[in-house]
RODO-2510 file (C-alpha; in nm, 4 decimals, decimal comma):
residues 373
     n   res          X          Y          Z
     1     m     0,0000     0,0000     0,0000
     2     i     0,1752     0,3158    -0,1226
     3     k     0,0857     0,6103     0,0974
     4     r    -0,0495     0,9170    -0,0822
     5     n     0,0991     1,2524     0,0067
     6     i    -0,2369     1,4157     0,0763
     7     e    -0,3639     1,1478     0,3159
     8     s    -0,2412     1,3236     0,6308
     9     s    -0,3734     1,6593     0,5069
    10     i    -0,7212     1,5144     0,4521
    11     l    -0,7166     1,3510     0,7949
    12     a    -0,6248     1,6868     0,9487
    13     d    -0,9367     1,8374     0,7887
    14     f    -1,1728     1,5864     0,9482
    15     h    -1,4250     1,7214     1,2014
    16     r    -1,4196     2,0736     1,0552
    17     k    -1,7860     2,0351     0,9509
    18     k    -1,7011     2,1014     0,5880
    19     v    -1,7410     1,8740     0,2860
    20     i    -1,4064     1,7361     0,1640
    21     v    -1,3932     1,7086    -0,2163
    22     l    -1,1357     1,4831    -0,3823
    23     l    -1,1007     1,5296    -0,7587
    24     g    -0,8855     1,3312    -1,0004
    25     a    -0,8893     1,1234    -1,3166
    26     r    -1,0392     0,7763    -1,3167
    27     q    -0,8124     0,4976    -1,1894
    28     v    -0,5654     0,7274    -1,0069
    29     g    -0,6502     0,5738    -0,6683
    30     k    -0,9329     0,7834    -0,5221
    31     t    -1,1358     0,4830    -0,4085
    32     t    -0,8271     0,3168    -0,2586
    33     l    -0,7526     0,6356    -0,0657
    34     l    -1,1132     0,6434     0,0580
    35     e    -1,0769     0,2872     0,1840
    36     t    -0,7697     0,3946     0,3795
    37     l    -0,9511     0,6942     0,5268
    38     r    -1,2569     0,4931     0,6266
    39     k    -1,0451     0,2873     0,8661
    40     q    -1,0359     0,5965     1,0879
    41     e    -1,4070     0,5667     1,1694
    42     k    -1,6402     0,2881     1,2810
    43     k    -1,9742     0,3604     1,1146
    44     v    -1,9404     0,4506     0,7462
    45     l    -2,1936     0,5018     0,4656
    46     s    -2,0448     0,4515     0,1180
    47     l    -2,2362     0,5669    -0,1895
    48     n    -2,1129     0,4943    -0,5429
    49     c    -2,2881     0,7275    -0,7857
    50     d    -2,2113     0,5062    -1,0836
    51     d    -2,4966     0,3047    -0,9201
    52     l    -2,8390     0,4610    -0,9828
    53     d    -2,9775     0,3309    -0,6519
    54     d    -2,7117     0,5245    -0,4638
    55     v    -2,7748     0,8356    -0,6731
    56     l    -3,1446     0,8276    -0,5854
    57     l    -3,0613     0,8237    -0,2140
    58     i    -2,9317     1,1822    -0,2315
    59     e    -3,0669     1,3347    -0,5529
    60     e    -3,3438     1,5944    -0,5072
    61     k    -3,3538     1,5394    -0,1307
    62     t    -3,4400     1,8093     0,1214
    63     s    -3,2008     1,9166     0,3962
    64     t    -3,4188     1,7293     0,6480
    65     e    -3,3944     1,4079     0,4444
    66     l    -3,0185     1,4440     0,4049
    67     r    -2,9767     1,4980     0,7789
    68     a    -3,1823     1,1862     0,8520
    69     l    -2,9685     0,9830     0,6085
    70     f    -2,6251     1,1064     0,7228
    71     a    -2,6494     1,2005     1,0899
    72     s    -2,6172     0,8503     1,2364
    73     y    -2,2852     0,7829     1,0572
    74     d    -1,9309     0,8810     1,1558
    75     m    -1,8372     0,9212     0,7905
    76     v    -2,0102     0,9367     0,4509
    77     f    -1,8337     0,8725     0,1195
    78     i    -1,9953     0,9874    -0,2048
    79     d    -1,7931     0,8386    -0,4913
    80     e    -1,8179     0,9636    -0,8559
    81     a    -2,0401     1,2503    -0,7432
    82     q    -2,0367     1,4196    -1,0841
    83     r    -2,3077     1,1684    -1,1801
    84     v    -2,5571     1,3362    -0,9447
    85     k    -2,7827     1,6054    -1,0866
    86     n    -2,7362     1,9434    -0,9159
    87     i    -2,4557     1,8045    -0,6999
    88     g    -2,3441     2,1585    -0,6142
    89     l    -2,6772     2,2402    -0,4524
    90     i    -2,6793     1,9089    -0,2648
    91     l    -2,3323     1,9730    -0,1236
    92     k    -2,4397     2,3226    -0,0227
    93     k    -2,7274     2,1697     0,1755
    94     i    -2,4919     1,9165     0,3370
    95     g    -2,2414     2,1897     0,4261
    96     d    -2,5155     2,4058     0,5792
    97     l    -2,6225     2,1199     0,8072
    98     k    -2,2886     2,1438     0,9977
    99     l    -2,3045     1,7742     1,0786
   100     d    -2,0591     1,5976     1,3068
   101     t    -2,0412     1,3395     1,0251
   102     d    -1,7359     1,3714     0,7995
   103     v    -1,8492     1,3867     0,4368
   104     i    -1,5983     1,3081     0,1595
   105     v    -1,6940     1,3445    -0,2066
   106     t    -1,4948     1,2247    -0,5072
   107     g    -1,5249     1,3075    -0,8746
   108     s    -1,3369     1,1802    -1,1789
   109     s    -1,4102     1,4986    -1,3701
   110     s    -1,4926     1,8549    -1,2892
   111     l    -1,7346     1,8786    -1,5816
   112     d    -2,0403     1,9123    -1,3613
   113     l    -1,8868     1,8710    -1,0181
   114     a    -1,6456     2,1648    -0,9973
   115     g    -1,8556     2,3768    -1,2307
   116     e    -2,1589     2,3495    -1,0064
   117     i    -1,9792     2,3348    -0,6733
   118     n    -1,7747     2,6513    -0,6878
   119     e    -2,0590     2,8992    -0,6844
   120     p    -2,3351     2,7583    -0,4589
   121     a    -2,1131     2,5770    -0,2080
   122     t    -1,8408     2,8396    -0,1619
   123     g    -1,6966     2,8305     0,1887
   124     r    -1,8472     2,4911     0,2653
   125     l    -1,5895     2,2778     0,0848
   126     i    -1,2242     2,1802     0,1165
   127     e    -1,0945     2,0654    -0,2225
   128     y    -0,8063     1,8283    -0,2977
   129     r    -0,6625     1,6909    -0,6211
   130     l    -0,5266     1,3378    -0,6596
   131     f    -0,2920     1,2530    -0,9467
   132     p    -0,1213     0,9355    -1,0657
   133     f     0,1595     0,8428    -0,8271
   134     s     0,4342     1,1015    -0,7915
   135     l     0,8032     1,0196    -0,7824
   136     s     0,8178     1,1401    -0,4227
   137     e     0,5367     0,9003    -0,3211
   138     l     0,7076     0,6068    -0,4915
   139     s     1,0505     0,6872    -0,3481
   140     a     0,9017     0,7132     0,0021
   141     e     0,7787     0,3552    -0,0425
   142     t     1,1067     0,2216    -0,1843
   143     s     1,3970     0,4683    -0,2107
   144     e     1,5222     0,7402    -0,4410
   145     r     1,7912     0,5001    -0,5551
   146     e     1,5327     0,2397    -0,6566
   147     e     1,3219     0,4986    -0,8377
   148     q     1,6317     0,6220    -1,0177
   149     r     1,6740     0,2657    -1,1438
   150     m     1,3093     0,2656    -1,2612
   151     l     1,3271     0,6055    -1,4317
   152     e     1,3134     0,4813    -1,7905
   153     q     1,0150     0,2594    -1,7036
   154     r     0,8332     0,5612    -1,5559
   155     l     0,9124     0,7787    -1,8562
   156     i     0,7568     0,5286    -2,0975
   157     y     0,4744     0,3737    -1,8934
   158     g     0,3956     0,6501    -1,6454
   159     m     0,2746     0,6145    -1,2898
   160     y    -0,0898     0,5129    -1,2781
   161     p    -0,1315     0,2887    -0,9706
   162     e    -0,2149    -0,0285    -1,1640
   163     v     0,0798     0,0295    -1,3983
   164     v     0,3161     0,0644    -1,1021
   165     t     0,1694    -0,2332    -0,9154
   166     f     0,1648    -0,4685    -1,2163
   167     p     0,4495    -0,3483    -1,4407
   168     g     0,4481    -0,6642    -1,6502
   169     d     0,0982    -0,5795    -1,7716
   170     a     0,1586    -0,2057    -1,8109
   171     k     0,0956    -0,1841    -2,1842
   172     r    -0,2434    -0,3572    -2,1684
   173     t    -0,3448    -0,1552    -1,8629
   174     l    -0,2670     0,1741    -2,0352
   175     m    -0,4437     0,0809    -2,3575
   176     t    -0,7506    -0,0199    -2,1533
   177     l    -0,7372     0,3054    -1,9582
   178     t    -0,7082     0,5086    -2,2762
   179     n    -0,9813     0,3248    -2,4679
   180     n    -1,2335     0,2672    -2,1871
   181     y    -1,1856     0,5360    -1,9217
   182     l    -1,0023     0,8378    -2,0600
   183     y    -1,3026     0,9885    -2,2361
   184     k    -1,5833     0,8253    -2,0371
   185     d    -1,7033     1,1419    -1,8656
   186     l    -1,6454     1,3507    -2,1765
   187     f    -1,8548     1,1258    -2,4009
   188     s    -2,1490     1,1583    -2,1609
   189     y    -2,1165     1,5359    -2,1572
   190     k    -2,4037     1,7066    -2,3366
   191     g    -2,1805     1,9719    -2,4943
   192     l    -1,9605     1,7182    -2,6764
   193     k    -2,0917     1,6829    -3,0315
   194     k    -1,7922     1,5323    -3,2154
   195     p    -1,6214     1,2605    -3,0078
   196     d    -1,4110     1,1481    -3,3050
   197     i    -1,2646     1,4985    -3,3296
   198     l    -1,1777     1,4825    -2,9595
   199     q    -0,9733     1,1650    -3,0061
   200     k    -0,7907     1,3135    -3,3046
   201     l    -0,7197     1,6260    -3,0998
   202     v    -0,5663     1,4224    -2,8163
   203     r    -0,3413     1,2463    -3,0654
   204     a    -0,2373     1,5783    -3,2189
   205     l    -0,1550     1,7161    -2,8724
   206     a     0,0481     1,4031    -2,7957
   207     l     0,2520     1,4560    -3,1124
   208     q     0,3133     1,8234    -3,0261
   209     l     0,4304     1,7503    -2,6709
   210     g     0,6734     2,0160    -2,5481
   211     n     0,5921     2,2543    -2,8328
   212     e     0,3802     2,5646    -2,8310
   213     v     0,0252     2,4807    -2,9392
   214     s    -0,1490     2,6815    -3,2102
   215     y    -0,5292     2,6676    -3,1985
   216     n    -0,5356     2,7867    -3,5601
   217     e    -0,3109     2,5020    -3,6763
   218     l    -0,5124     2,2460    -3,4813
   219     s    -0,8308     2,3937    -3,6259
   220     n    -0,7022     2,3472    -3,9813
   221     l    -0,5710     1,9971    -3,9050
   222     l    -0,8995     1,8764    -3,7564
   223     g    -1,1392     2,0672    -3,9826
   224     v    -1,3216     2,2447    -3,6999
   225     d    -1,3260     2,6065    -3,5855
   226     k    -1,0753     2,7474    -3,3370
   227     e    -1,3400     2,7868    -3,0652
   228     t    -1,4200     2,4143    -3,0823
   229     v    -1,0512     2,3286    -3,0413
   230     e    -1,0202     2,5550    -2,7377
   231     n    -1,3434     2,4196    -2,5880
   232     y    -1,2332     2,0571    -2,6304
   233     i    -0,8925     2,1230    -2,4739
   234     n    -1,0762     2,2860    -2,1833
   235     l    -1,2894     1,9722    -2,1455
   236     l    -0,9773     1,7521    -2,1505
   237     e    -0,8387     1,9641    -1,8684
   238     k    -1,1571     1,9178    -1,6686
   239     c    -1,1202     1,5416    -1,7024
   240     f    -0,7556     1,5646    -1,5886
   241     v    -0,6108     1,4284    -1,9119
   242     v    -0,4021     1,7364    -1,9969
   243     f    -0,3163     2,0761    -1,8523
   244     r    -0,2065     2,4045    -2,0080
   245     l     0,0736     2,6474    -1,9330
   246     d     0,0423     3,0096    -2,0414
   247     s     0,3328     3,2101    -2,1762
   248     f     0,5084     3,4474    -1,9367
   249     s     0,5162     3,8086    -2,0487
   250     r     0,5813     4,1287    -1,8563
   251     n     0,7828     4,3994    -2,0227
   252     l     0,9728     4,2801    -2,3287
   253     r     0,8397     4,3786    -2,6691
   254     n     0,9164     4,0498    -2,8430
   255     e     0,7911     3,8131    -2,5701
   256     i     0,5133     3,5865    -2,6916
   257     k     0,2110     3,7016    -2,4950
   258     k    -0,0709     3,4591    -2,5761
   259     g     0,1055     3,1279    -2,6293
   260     k    -0,0002     2,7934    -2,4789
   261     k     0,1765     2,4658    -2,4136
   262     v    -0,0193     2,1504    -2,3348
   263     y     0,1160     1,8689    -2,1177
   264     f    -0,0236     1,5297    -2,0177
   265     y    -0,0621     1,4479    -1,6493
   266     d     0,0915     1,1063    -1,7196
   267     n     0,3556     0,9950    -1,9694
   268     g     0,2016     0,6502    -2,0016
   269     i    -0,1330     0,7924    -2,1161
   270     r     0,0453     1,0108    -2,3705
   271     n     0,2330     0,7129    -2,5132
   272     a    -0,0817     0,4979    -2,5126
   273     v    -0,2631     0,7626    -2,7197
   274     l     0,0104     0,7148    -2,9825
   275     s     0,0392     0,3374    -2,9217
   276     n     0,4127     0,3902    -2,8838
   277     f     0,5859     0,2106    -2,5976
   278     a     0,9241     0,1821    -2,7680
   279     p     1,2183     0,1708    -2,5251
   280     v     1,4249     0,4805    -2,4564
   281     a     1,7105     0,3773    -2,6857
   282     l     1,4777     0,3646    -2,9888
   283     r     1,2882     0,6911    -2,9319
   284     n     1,3350     1,0353    -3,0820
   285     d     1,1046     1,2124    -2,8351
   286     m     1,2946     1,1672    -2,5093
   287     g     1,3425     1,5405    -2,4616
   288     a     0,9665     1,5939    -2,4788
   289     l     0,8945     1,2978    -2,2472
   290     w     1,1475     1,4233    -1,9916
   291     e     1,0001     1,7743    -2,0019
   292     n     0,6459     1,6395    -1,9668
   293     m     0,7373     1,4248    -1,6671
   294     m     0,9212     1,7048    -1,4890
   295     v     0,6500     1,9660    -1,5428
   296     s     0,3743     1,7257    -1,4341
   297     e     0,5792     1,6252    -1,1283
   298     r     0,6128     1,9911    -1,0336
   299     v     0,2347     2,0326    -1,0669
   300     k     0,1822     1,7353    -0,8318
   301     r     0,4437     1,8603    -0,5860
   302     n     0,2968     2,2093    -0,5663
   303     a    -0,0609     2,0815    -0,5326
   304     y     0,0293     1,8424    -0,2498
   305     m     0,2331     2,1083    -0,0698
   306     g    -0,0504     2,3592    -0,0909
   307     s     0,1716     2,5918    -0,2959
   308     y     0,0070     2,8717    -0,4927
   309     a     0,3016     2,9111    -0,7302
   310     q     0,2080     2,9900    -1,0901
   311     l     0,3753     2,7996    -1,3745
   312     y     0,4547     2,9438    -1,7185
   313     f     0,6836     2,8949    -2,0154
   314     w     0,8708     3,1776    -2,1890
   315     r     0,9499     3,2348    -2,5524
   316     t     1,0321     3,5254    -2,7790
   317     h     0,9470     3,5722    -3,1445
   318     d     1,3105     3,5018    -3,2343
   319     q     1,2948     3,1612    -3,0591
   320     k     1,4672     3,2366    -2,7292
   321     e     1,2961     3,0164    -2,4695
   322     i     1,2765     2,8839    -2,1155
   323     d     1,0938     2,5564    -2,0494
   324     l     0,9411     2,6460    -1,7125
   325     i     0,9013     2,9585    -1,5023
   326     e     0,7675     2,9301    -1,1490
   327     e     0,6448     3,2506    -0,9909
   328     e     0,5863     3,2430    -0,6162
   329     d     0,5595     3,5359    -0,3742
   330     g     0,7217     3,7683    -0,6242
   331     l     1,0167     3,5363    -0,6943
   332     l     1,0924     3,3890    -1,0372
   333     r     1,2567     3,0466    -1,0623
   334     t     1,3380     2,9328    -1,4146
   335     y     1,4207     2,5808    -1,5348
   336     e     1,5455     2,4115    -1,8467
   337     f     1,4895     2,0352    -1,8872
   338     k     1,7604     1,8295    -2,0579
   339     w     1,7413     1,4519    -2,0974
   340     s     2,1183     1,4445    -2,1393
   341     g     2,3053     1,5914    -1,8445
   342     k     2,5986     1,6611    -2,0763
   343     v     2,4033     1,9248    -2,2703
   344     k     2,4904     2,2713    -2,1450
   345     a     2,2293     2,5443    -2,1126
   346     k     2,2075     2,8872    -1,9580
   347     q     1,9374     3,1421    -1,8989
   348     p     1,8865     3,3604    -2,2097
   349     t     2,0706     3,6911    -2,1711
   350     l     1,7584     3,8832    -2,2683
   351     f     1,5580     3,7267    -1,9861
   352     a     1,8391     3,7595    -1,7325
   353     s     1,8762     4,1307    -1,7996
   354     a     1,5000     4,1927    -1,7929
   355     y     1,4451     3,9872    -1,4749
   356     p     1,7796     4,0093    -1,2911
   357     d     1,6556     3,8600    -0,9643
   358     s     1,5391     3,5344    -1,1251
   359     s     1,7184     3,2041    -1,0632
   360     f     1,8015     2,9420    -1,3263
   361     k     1,8677     2,5699    -1,3123
   362     v     1,9060     2,2870    -1,5627
   363     i     1,7143     1,9733    -1,4587
   364     s     1,8471     1,6429    -1,5922
   365     p     1,8354     1,2771    -1,4784
   366     d     2,1484     1,3564    -1,2786
   367     n     1,9901     1,6105    -1,0425
   368     y     1,6089     1,6020    -1,0579
   369     w     1,5279     1,4812    -0,7051
   370     e     1,5513     1,8223    -0,5440
   371     f     1,3086     1,9519    -0,8111
   372     v     1,0418     1,6836    -0,7569
   373     r     1,0940     1,5960    -0,3891
***
């Protein structure tokens, strides 16, 4: 049982009379984490909202009915809550009851869940995100030395729990995840009119990994308008398949101001989309895979630490660039990701002179632990 970094934080938020919301992609371990948490209490009600009977227990219920259902339990779990109509209003009612019962809600997408929660239930929720395993979680279970040995495996197959637990079956697991679960919530979303376009878009994003994304180019490639491309990428973000970084721009005339880069939360999912699990020695995309892993690991690290740092990339019109900029409390930390530690890199002179107080570091397989730890 590999301990998740947010477990102790969630436990510390018990008994605050607020609803705890745990969001994350399907199969990243939310239910397993719930099973760990439930051991803390004796009387537990578990509802799985993929089951219609469980949905009907809470859907369209009054505050009085919800109190009668929940009050006798130490803890209530509501799994896959995005399946419940008007879940935001229901959670608002639960939060207003101020029950002694701890209520934990999970969702594998924020399509309806986060969209409806944020407004009506403001102040009544504590929200967490769960990702595929992080390198720090895995190294805490084994050691940094062991994870260093497994680095190439992680780069190709990623860190979904089932992939890590059963590495010999990793390829089949990832293809099943990609074909059966990746788009499940999206395909049931009423605003999605062209699911085949969505799958082509994901493949196009996988091929452009590490590069700046042009909505116009994707629009021409897929034969849809630019707004549809942007909307579909937004939906993929809400299902925790990909995430975007904006370009960093402050005071230089030739800085790119509206650029976007798109990363996958997991390398294995990216490679499954392309059906490419070739070993490291036979690949020509190792730079992109290394960058994707490091940026996604930083996202996990910051989320689990409760950091509010903002992440960007930087590029100028004459192709000067920095892979990652992290802005926190007025400080700028800049990073370049190199798969080969022998490749030298330095902060662009233009950036260094414009932002003289910024730091710079090259992250390679020789020194990445401090960056992801």
